PDB file of N, CA, C and O in Angstrom:
ATOM      1  N   MET A   1       0.850  -1.166   0.000  1.00  0.00           N
ATOM      2  CA  MET A   1       0.000   0.000   0.000  1.00  0.00           C
ATOM      3  C   MET A   1       0.896   1.227   0.000  1.00  0.00           C
ATOM      4  O   MET A   1       1.865   1.311   0.755  1.00  0.00           O
ATOM      5  N   SER A   2       0.562   2.150  -0.837  1.00  0.00           N
ATOM      6  CA  SER A   2       1.362   3.368  -0.874  1.00  0.00           C
ATOM      7  C   SER A   2       1.177   4.142   0.433  1.00  0.00           C
ATOM      8  O   SER A   2       0.107   4.115   1.040  1.00  0.00           O
ATOM      9  N   GLY A   3       2.216   4.816   0.841  1.00  0.00           N
ATOM     10  CA  GLY A   3       2.187   5.530   2.113  1.00  0.00           C
ATOM     11  C   GLY A   3       1.104   6.581   2.191  1.00  0.00           C
ATOM     12  O   GLY A   3       0.452   6.728   3.224  1.00  0.00           O
ATOM     13  N   THR A   4       0.907   7.312   1.110  1.00  0.00           N
ATOM     14  CA  THR A   4      -0.092   8.382   1.101  1.00  0.00           C
ATOM     15  C   THR A   4      -1.500   7.821   1.250  1.00  0.00           C
ATOM     16  O   THR A   4      -2.288   8.320   2.053  1.00  0.00           O
ATOM     17  N   GLU A   5      -1.812   6.800   0.487  1.00  0.00           N
ATOM     18  CA  GLU A   5      -3.152   6.216   0.551  1.00  0.00           C
ATOM     19  C   GLU A   5      -3.396   5.535   1.895  1.00  0.00           C
ATOM     20  O   GLU A   5      -4.502   5.584   2.433  1.00  0.00           O
ATOM     21  N   LYS A   6      -2.355   4.900   2.431  1.00  0.00           N
ATOM     22  CA  LYS A   6      -2.483   4.259   3.734  1.00  0.00           C
ATOM     23  C   LYS A   6      -2.794   5.303   4.798  1.00  0.00           C
ATOM     24  O   LYS A   6      -3.647   5.087   5.659  1.00  0.00           O
ATOM     25  N   THR A   7      -2.109   6.414   4.736  1.00  0.00           N
ATOM     26  CA  THR A   7      -2.324   7.497   5.690  1.00  0.00           C
ATOM     27  C   THR A   7      -3.734   8.068   5.558  1.00  0.00           C
ATOM     28  O   THR A   7      -4.394   8.341   6.560  1.00  0.00           O
ATOM     29  N   LYS A   8      -4.192   8.247   4.319  1.00  0.00           N
ATOM     30  CA  LYS A   8      -5.547   8.766   4.102  1.00  0.00           C
ATOM     31  C   LYS A   8      -6.589   7.812   4.675  1.00  0.00           C
ATOM     32  O   LYS A   8      -7.550   8.246   5.310  1.00  0.00           O
ATOM     33  N   ALA A   9      -6.397   6.512   4.451  1.00  0.00           N
ATOM     34  CA  ALA A   9      -7.348   5.518   4.948  1.00  0.00           C
ATOM     35  C   ALA A   9      -7.388   5.535   6.472  1.00  0.00           C
ATOM     36  O   ALA A   9      -8.466   5.509   7.067  1.00  0.00           O
ATOM     37  N   GLN A  10      -6.226   5.578   7.099  1.00  0.00           N
ATOM     38  CA  GLN A  10      -6.178   5.588   8.558  1.00  0.00           C
ATOM     39  C   GLN A  10      -6.768   6.869   9.127  1.00  0.00           C
ATOM     40  O   GLN A  10      -7.445   6.839  10.154  1.00  0.00           O
ATOM     41  N   ALA A  11      -6.517   7.993   8.469  1.00  0.00           N
ATOM     42  CA  ALA A  11      -7.070   9.265   8.931  1.00  0.00           C
ATOM     43  C   ALA A  11      -8.590   9.262   8.826  1.00  0.00           C
ATOM     44  O   ALA A  11      -9.280   9.750   9.721  1.00  0.00           O
ATOM     45  N   GLU A  12      -9.102   8.716   7.742  1.00  0.00           N
ATOM     46  CA  GLU A  12     -10.550   8.665   7.555  1.00  0.00           C
ATOM     47  C   GLU A  12     -11.197   7.755   8.599  1.00  0.00           C
ATOM     48  O   GLU A  12     -12.272   8.060   9.116  1.00  0.00           O
ATOM     49  N   GLN A  13     -10.544   6.647   8.901  1.00  0.00           N
ATOM     50  CA  GLN A  13     -11.066   5.745   9.922  1.00  0.00           C
ATOM     51  C   GLN A  13     -11.061   6.412  11.294  1.00  0.00           C
ATOM     52  O   GLN A  13     -12.031   6.300  12.043  1.00  0.00           O
ATOM     53  N   ALA A  14      -9.973   7.104  11.624  1.00  0.00           N
ATOM     54  CA  ALA A  14      -9.873   7.786  12.920  1.00  0.00           C
ATOM     55  C   ALA A  14     -10.909   8.900  13.036  1.00  0.00           C
ATOM     56  O   ALA A  14     -11.535   9.072  14.081  1.00  0.00           O
ATOM     57  N   LYS A  15     -11.081   9.649  11.955  1.00  0.00           N
ATOM     58  CA  LYS A  15     -12.075  10.727  11.940  1.00  0.00           C
ATOM     59  C   LYS A  15     -13.465  10.151  12.172  1.00  0.00           C
ATOM     60  O   LYS A  15     -14.262  10.712  12.924  1.00  0.00           O
ATOM     61  N   GLY A  16     -13.745   9.039  11.529  1.00  0.00           N
ATOM     62  CA  GLY A  16     -15.049   8.400  11.692  1.00  0.00           C
ATOM     63  C   GLY A  16     -15.280   7.904  13.104  1.00  0.00           C
ATOM     64  O   GLY A  16     -16.378   8.047  13.642  1.00  0.00           O
ATOM     65  N   LYS A  17     -14.250   7.319  13.713  1.00  0.00           N
ATOM     66  CA  LYS A  17     -14.382   6.833  15.088  1.00  0.00           C
ATOM     67  C   LYS A  17     -14.645   7.984  16.042  1.00  0.00           C
ATOM     68  O   LYS A  17     -15.479   7.878  16.941  1.00  0.00           O
ATOM     69  N   ALA A  18     -13.928   9.086  15.840  1.00  0.00           N
ATOM     70  CA  ALA A  18     -14.117  10.255  16.703  1.00  0.00           C
ATOM     71  C   ALA A  18     -15.518  10.840  16.539  1.00  0.00           C
ATOM     72  O   ALA A  18     -16.183  11.182  17.516  1.00  0.00           O
ATOM     73  N   LYS A  19     -15.947  10.945  15.297  1.00  0.00           N
ATOM     74  CA  LYS A  19     -17.277  11.513  15.027  1.00  0.00           C
ATOM     75  C   LYS A  19     -18.369  10.607  15.605  1.00  0.00           C
ATOM     76  O   LYS A  19     -19.347  11.092  16.173  1.00  0.00           O
ATOM     77  N   GLU A  20     -18.198   9.306  15.458  1.00  0.00           N
ATOM     78  CA  GLU A  20     -19.184   8.367  15.992  1.00  0.00           C
ATOM     79  C   GLU A  20     -19.238   8.455  17.521  1.00  0.00           C
ATOM     80  O   GLU A  20     -20.321   8.466  18.106  1.00  0.00           O
ATOM     81  N   ALA A  21     -18.082   8.518  18.159  1.00  0.00           N
ATOM     82  CA  ALA A  21     -18.036   8.621  19.619  1.00  0.00           C
ATOM     83  C   ALA A  21     -18.678   9.925  20.094  1.00  0.00           C
ATOM     84  O   ALA A  21     -19.427   9.935  21.071  1.00  0.00           O
ATOM     85  N   MET A  22     -18.383  11.007  19.407  1.00  0.00           N
ATOM     86  CA  MET A  22     -18.963  12.296  19.785  1.00  0.00           C
ATOM     87  C   MET A  22     -20.485  12.271  19.609  1.00  0.00           C
ATOM     88  O   MET A  22     -21.225  12.792  20.443  1.00  0.00           O
ATOM     89  N   GLY A  23     -20.932  11.668  18.529  1.00  0.00           N
ATOM     90  CA  GLY A  23     -22.366  11.560  18.295  1.00  0.00           C
ATOM     91  C   GLY A  23     -23.073  10.772  19.388  1.00  0.00           C
ATOM     92  O   GLY A  23     -24.166  11.130  19.826  1.00  0.00           O
ATOM     93  N   ARG A  24     -22.432   9.696  19.816  1.00  0.00           N
ATOM     94  CA  ARG A  24     -23.021   8.904  20.906  1.00  0.00           C
ATOM     95  C   ARG A  24     -23.028   9.686  22.210  1.00  0.00           C
ATOM     96  O   ARG A  24     -23.980   9.612  22.987  1.00  0.00           O
ATOM     97  N   MET A  25     -21.957  10.436  22.443  1.00  0.00           N
ATOM     98  CA  MET A  25     -21.837  11.185  23.693  1.00  0.00           C
ATOM     99  C   MET A  25     -22.930  12.242  23.810  1.00  0.00           C
ATOM    100  O   MET A  25     -23.510  12.428  24.879  1.00  0.00           O
ATOM    101  N   VAL A  26     -23.206  12.932  22.709  1.00  0.00           N
ATOM    102  CA  VAL A  26     -24.205  14.008  22.770  1.00  0.00           C
ATOM    103  C   VAL A  26     -25.601  13.523  22.375  1.00  0.00           C
ATOM    104  O   VAL A  26     -26.559  14.295  22.422  1.00  0.00           O
ATOM    105  N   GLY A  27     -25.722  12.263  21.991  1.00  0.00           N
ATOM    106  CA  GLY A  27     -27.029  11.724  21.630  1.00  0.00           C
ATOM    107  C   GLY A  27     -27.497  12.113  20.243  1.00  0.00           C
ATOM    108  O   GLY A  27     -28.701  12.146  19.985  1.00  0.00           O
ATOM    109  N   ASN A  28     -26.564  12.411  19.339  1.00  0.00           N
ATOM    110  CA  ASN A  28     -26.906  12.813  17.977  1.00  0.00           C
ATOM    111  C   ASN A  28     -26.761  11.605  17.049  1.00  0.00           C
ATOM    112  O   ASN A  28     -25.649  11.207  16.703  1.00  0.00           O
ATOM    113  N   GLU A  29     -27.887  11.035  16.657  1.00  0.00           N
ATOM    114  CA  GLU A  29     -27.866   9.830  15.836  1.00  0.00           C
ATOM    115  C   GLU A  29     -27.284  10.079  14.444  1.00  0.00           C
ATOM    116  O   GLU A  29     -26.619   9.208  13.884  1.00  0.00           O
ATOM    117  N   ARG A  30     -27.527  11.238  13.901  1.00  0.00           N
ATOM    118  CA  ARG A  30     -27.009  11.547  12.568  1.00  0.00           C
ATOM    119  C   ARG A  30     -25.480  11.615  12.577  1.00  0.00           C
ATOM    120  O   ARG A  30     -24.825  11.102  11.670  1.00  0.00           O
ATOM    121  N   MET A  31     -24.923  12.245  13.596  1.00  0.00           N
ATOM    122  CA  MET A  31     -23.474  12.334  13.699  1.00  0.00           C
ATOM    123  C   MET A  31     -22.870  10.937  13.884  1.00  0.00           C
ATOM    124  O   MET A  31     -21.815  10.632  13.327  1.00  0.00           O
ATOM    125  N   THR A  32     -23.538  10.104  14.660  1.00  0.00           N
ATOM    126  CA  THR A  32     -23.082   8.733  14.860  1.00  0.00           C
ATOM    127  C   THR A  32     -23.072   7.980  13.534  1.00  0.00           C
ATOM    128  O   THR A  32     -22.119   7.264  13.225  1.00  0.00           O
ATOM    129  N   ALA A  33     -24.127   8.145  12.761  1.00  0.00           N
ATOM    130  CA  ALA A  33     -24.214   7.482  11.463  1.00  0.00           C
ATOM    131  C   ALA A  33     -23.164   8.005  10.496  1.00  0.00           C
ATOM    132  O   ALA A  33     -22.565   7.233   9.748  1.00  0.00           O
ATOM    133  N   ASP A  34     -22.940   9.309  10.507  1.00  0.00           N
ATOM    134  CA  ASP A  34     -21.903   9.898   9.646  1.00  0.00           C
ATOM    135  C   ASP A  34     -20.526   9.354  10.014  1.00  0.00           C
ATOM    136  O   ASP A  34     -19.711   9.077   9.134  1.00  0.00           O
ATOM    137  N   GLY A  35     -20.267   9.202  11.301  1.00  0.00           N
ATOM    138  CA  GLY A  35     -18.996   8.653  11.743  1.00  0.00           C
ATOM    139  C   GLY A  35     -18.815   7.224  11.278  1.00  0.00           C
ATOM    140  O   GLY A  35     -17.730   6.826  10.853  1.00  0.00           O
ATOM    141  N   HIS A  36     -19.878   6.465  11.364  1.00  0.00           N
ATOM    142  CA  HIS A  36     -19.825   5.075  10.894  1.00  0.00           C
ATOM    143  C   HIS A  36     -19.566   5.041   9.384  1.00  0.00           C
ATOM    144  O   HIS A  36     -18.814   4.191   8.907  1.00  0.00           O
ATOM    145  N   ALA A  37     -20.169   5.939   8.645  1.00  0.00           N
ATOM    146  CA  ALA A  37     -19.970   6.010   7.197  1.00  0.00           C
ATOM    147  C   ALA A  37     -18.532   6.386   6.863  1.00  0.00           C
ATOM    148  O   ALA A  37     -17.950   5.835   5.928  1.00  0.00           O
ATOM    149  N   ASP A  38     -17.958   7.311   7.609  1.00  0.00           N
ATOM    150  CA  ASP A  38     -16.563   7.702   7.392  1.00  0.00           C
ATOM    151  C   ASP A  38     -15.628   6.516   7.631  1.00  0.00           C
ATOM    152  O   ASP A  38     -14.666   6.318   6.889  1.00  0.00           O
ATOM    153  N   GLN A  39     -15.914   5.736   8.661  1.00  0.00           N
ATOM    154  CA  GLN A  39     -15.097   4.552   8.923  1.00  0.00           C
ATOM    155  C   GLN A  39     -15.205   3.565   7.768  1.00  0.00           C
ATOM    156  O   GLN A  39     -14.208   2.963   7.371  1.00  0.00           O
ATOM    157  N   ALA A  40     -16.396   3.399   7.234  1.00  0.00           N
ATOM    158  CA  ALA A  40     -16.599   2.478   6.110  1.00  0.00           C
ATOM    159  C   ALA A  40     -15.825   2.945   4.880  1.00  0.00           C
ATOM    160  O   ALA A  40     -15.256   2.127   4.157  1.00  0.00           O
ATOM    161  N   LYS A  41     -15.800   4.251   4.640  1.00  0.00           N
ATOM    162  CA  LYS A  41     -15.027   4.783   3.512  1.00  0.00           C
ATOM    163  C   LYS A  41     -13.541   4.497   3.697  1.00  0.00           C
ATOM    164  O   LYS A  41     -12.856   4.109   2.751  1.00  0.00           O
ATOM    165  N   GLY A  42     -13.051   4.686   4.905  1.00  0.00           N
ATOM    166  CA  GLY A  42     -11.645   4.401   5.192  1.00  0.00           C
ATOM    167  C   GLY A  42     -11.327   2.925   5.000  1.00  0.00           C
ATOM    168  O   GLY A  42     -10.277   2.575   4.461  1.00  0.00           O
ATOM    169  N   ASN A  43     -12.230   2.066   5.439  1.00  0.00           N
ATOM    170  CA  ASN A  43     -12.038   0.623   5.262  1.00  0.00           C
ATOM    171  C   ASN A  43     -12.039   0.256   3.784  1.00  0.00           C
ATOM    172  O   ASN A  43     -11.245  -0.578   3.349  1.00  0.00           O
ATOM    173  N   ALA A  44     -12.924   0.872   3.014  1.00  0.00           N
ATOM    174  CA  ALA A  44     -12.982   0.588   1.581  1.00  0.00           C
ATOM    175  C   ALA A  44     -11.712   1.061   0.880  1.00  0.00           C
ATOM    176  O   ALA A  44     -11.193   0.368   0.005  1.00  0.00           O
ATOM    177  N   ARG A  45     -11.215   2.220   1.253  1.00  0.00           N
ATOM    178  CA  ARG A  45      -9.973   2.741   0.662  1.00  0.00           C
ATOM    179  C   ARG A  45      -8.813   1.796   0.966  1.00  0.00           C
ATOM    180  O   ARG A  45      -7.985   1.516   0.100  1.00  0.00           O
ATOM    181  N   GLN A  46      -8.761   1.310   2.203  1.00  0.00           N
ATOM    182  CA  GLN A  46      -7.691   0.405   2.591  1.00  0.00           C
ATOM    183  C   GLN A  46      -7.809  -0.923   1.841  1.00  0.00           C
ATOM    184  O   GLN A  46      -6.797  -1.471   1.403  1.00  0.00           O
ATOM    185  N   ALA A  47      -9.011  -1.440   1.688  1.00  0.00           N
ATOM    186  CA  ALA A  47      -9.214  -2.691   0.960  1.00  0.00           C
ATOM    187  C   ALA A  47      -8.802  -2.540  -0.504  1.00  0.00           C
ATOM    188  O   ALA A  47      -8.202  -3.446  -1.081  1.00  0.00           O
ATOM    189  N   LYS A  48      -9.125  -1.399  -1.099  1.00  0.00           N
ATOM    190  CA  LYS A  48      -8.743  -1.135  -2.492  1.00  0.00           C
ATOM    191  C   LYS A  48      -7.229  -1.172  -2.641  1.00  0.00           C
ATOM    192  O   LYS A  48      -6.702  -1.771  -3.578  1.00  0.00           O
ATOM    193  N   GLU A  49      -6.541  -0.531  -1.717  1.00  0.00           N
ATOM    194  CA  GLU A  49      -5.078  -0.504  -1.781  1.00  0.00           C
ATOM    195  C   GLU A  49      -4.481  -1.886  -1.536  1.00  0.00           C
ATOM    196  O   GLU A  49      -3.459  -2.232  -2.129  1.00  0.00           O
ATOM    197  N   ASP A  50      -5.107  -2.679  -0.669  1.00  0.00           N
ATOM    198  CA  ASP A  50      -4.629  -4.037  -0.431  1.00  0.00           C
ATOM    199  C   ASP A  50      -4.734  -4.886  -1.698  1.00  0.00           C
ATOM    200  O   ASP A  50      -3.840  -5.680  -1.991  1.00  0.00           O
ATOM    201  N   VAL A  51      -5.816  -4.719  -2.444  1.00  0.00           N
ATOM    202  CA  VAL A  51      -5.997  -5.450  -3.697  1.00  0.00           C
ATOM    203  C   VAL A  51      -4.940  -5.008  -4.710  1.00  0.00           C
ATOM    204  O   VAL A  51      -4.353  -5.839  -5.402  1.00  0.00           O
ATOM    205  N   LYS A  52      -4.703  -3.714  -4.794  1.00  0.00           N
ATOM    206  CA  LYS A  52      -3.681  -3.207  -5.718  1.00  0.00           C
ATOM    207  C   LYS A  52      -2.307  -3.770  -5.360  1.00  0.00           C
ATOM    208  O   LYS A  52      -1.539  -4.148  -6.245  1.00  0.00           O
ATOM    209  N   ASP A  53      -1.998  -3.825  -4.064  1.00  0.00           N
ATOM    210  CA  ASP A  53      -0.713  -4.377  -3.630  1.00  0.00           C
ATOM    211  C   ASP A  53      -0.583  -5.849  -3.983  1.00  0.00           C
ATOM    212  O   ASP A  53       0.491  -6.305  -4.375  1.00  0.00           O
ATOM    213  N   THR A  54      -1.667  -6.587  -3.847  1.00  0.00           N
ATOM    214  CA  THR A  54      -1.652  -8.011  -4.163  1.00  0.00           C
ATOM    215  C   THR A  54      -1.331  -8.221  -5.639  1.00  0.00           C
ATOM    216  O   THR A  54      -0.535  -9.096  -5.980  1.00  0.00           O
ATOM    217  N   PHE A  55      -1.936  -7.435  -6.508  1.00  0.00           N
ATOM    218  CA  PHE A  55      -1.674  -7.583  -7.936  1.00  0.00           C
ATOM    219  C   PHE A  55      -0.277  -7.112  -8.328  1.00  0.00           C
ATOM    220  O   PHE A  55       0.301  -7.625  -9.286  1.00  0.00           O
ATOM    221  N   ARG A  56       0.260  -6.159  -7.612  1.00  0.00           N
ATOM    222  CA  ARG A  56       1.618  -5.694  -7.903  1.00  0.00           C
ATOM    223  C   ARG A  56       2.658  -6.758  -7.570  1.00  0.00           C
ATOM    224  O   ARG A  56       3.682  -6.870  -8.246  1.00  0.00           O
ATOM    225  N   ARG A  57       2.392  -7.532  -6.535  1.00  0.00           N
ATOM    226  CA  ARG A  57       3.343  -8.567  -6.115  1.00  0.00           C
ATOM    227  C   ARG A  57       3.362  -9.768  -7.050  1.00  0.00           C
ATOM    228  O   ARG A  57       4.351 -10.499  -7.095  1.00  0.00           O
ATOM    229  N   HIS A  58       2.282  -9.981  -7.798  1.00  0.00           N
ATOM    230  CA  HIS A  58       2.220 -11.184  -8.650  1.00  0.00           C
ATOM    231  C   HIS A  58       2.378 -10.851 -10.091  1.00  0.00           C
ATOM    232  O   HIS A  58       2.349 -11.744 -10.938  1.00  0.00           O
TER     233      HIS A  58
END
């Protein structure tokens, strides 16, 4: 995985976790859902890069 994309994926996941936690703390369901969505985007970005790395090795 390229360093830049890996960093973006991890940042997006961290942002999502923080947003989800904040949403739960204040009782805002929309913020919680947005945080969960951000985490999913980060996971998808990381999975995409993992697939690219797999094909580069073979």
